[in-house]
C-alpha positions as CSV (number, residue, x, y, z in Angstrom):
1,M,1.9,-0.6,-10.9
2,I,4.1,-2.6,-8.0
3,D,2.5,-4.9,-6.4
4,I,3.3,-5.3,-2.7
5,D,2.3,-8.0,0.2
6,V,2.2,-6.0,3.1
7,Q,3.5,-7.6,6.1
8,D,3.0,-4.5,8.5
9,T,2.2,-0.8,8.8
10,R,4.5,2.6,10.1
11,G,2.5,5.1,10.4
12,L,1.0,5.7,7.2
13,R,3.4,3.4,5.8
14,L,2.9,0.8,3.8
15,V,6.2,-2.7,4.4
16,G,6.3,-5.5,2.4
17,T,7.7,-7.3,0.0
18,V,7.6,-6.5,-3.9
19,A,6.5,-8.0,-6.4
20,N,6.7,-6.3,-10.4
21,H,8.6,-3.9,-10.5
22,P,12.0,-2.7,-12.7
23,R,14.0,-1.6,-10.1
24,F,13.3,-4.2,-7.2
25,E,14.0,-7.7,-7.0
26,P,11.4,-10.1,-6.9
27,G,10.8,-10.6,-3.2
28,S,12.3,-7.6,-1.7
29,L,11.6,-5.8,1.4
30,V,10.0,-2.6,0.7
31,T,8.3,0.7,3.0
32,T,6.1,2.7,0.8
33,S,6.3,6.5,1.2
34,P,2.9,7.8,3.3
35,V,-0.2,6.6,1.6
36,Q,-2.1,9.7,0.4
37,A,-5.3,7.5,-0.9
38,V,-6.6,4.0,-2.1
39,R,-9.6,3.0,-3.7
40,E,-11.0,-0.6,-4.9
41,E,-11.1,-1.2,-8.5
42,E,-14.0,-3.3,-10.6
43,D,-11.5,-6.3,-10.8
44,G,-11.2,-6.1,-6.3
45,R,-7.5,-5.3,-6.3
46,V,-7.3,-2.7,-3.3
47,V,-4.7,0.2,-5.1
48,A,-3.2,2.2,-2.5
49,M,-1.5,5.7,-4.2
50,T,1.5,7.4,-2.0
51,A,2.4,11.1,-1.8
52,T,5.4,10.1,-4.1
53,G,2.5,9.1,-6.9
54,S,3.3,5.6,-6.4
55,E,0.2,3.1,-6.8
56,Y,0.9,-0.2,-5.4
57,N,-1.7,-3.4,-5.8
58,V,-2.4,-4.2,-2.3
59,Q,-1.9,-8.1,-0.9
60,G,-2.4,-8.7,2.3
61,L,-5.3,-5.9,3.5
62,S,-8.8,-5.4,2.3
63,F,-9.5,-1.9,1.2
64,T,-12.1,-1.6,3.9
65,A,-9.2,-2.5,6.9
66,L,-6.5,-0.3,4.8
67,S,-9.0,2.9,4.5
68,A,-10.4,2.1,8.2
69,W,-5.8,2.3,9.0
70,I,-5.3,5.2,6.9
71,D,-8.8,7.2,8.4
72,H,-6.9,6.0,11.8
73,F,-4.2,7.8,11.5
74,R,-5.4,10.8,9.9
75,S,-8.1,11.2,13.0
76,I,-4.9,11.2,15.4
77,S,-2.5,13.6,13.2
């Protein structure tokens, strides 16, 4: 699973710096594919699942904020 420190959102995509991924240098800026779902793990981690099947440990956004953001964009689509 990829860790992402969210700095911005674009549509249903997260933009942020990445850690713990073999293809990316730690601290690299990435933009995810569209977020399809979000869940909160028992340990409190927030996980975003994207259209391509990637999962991101989200840092910088709470579960409530991320869920509201997804609901907002789906309501205007």
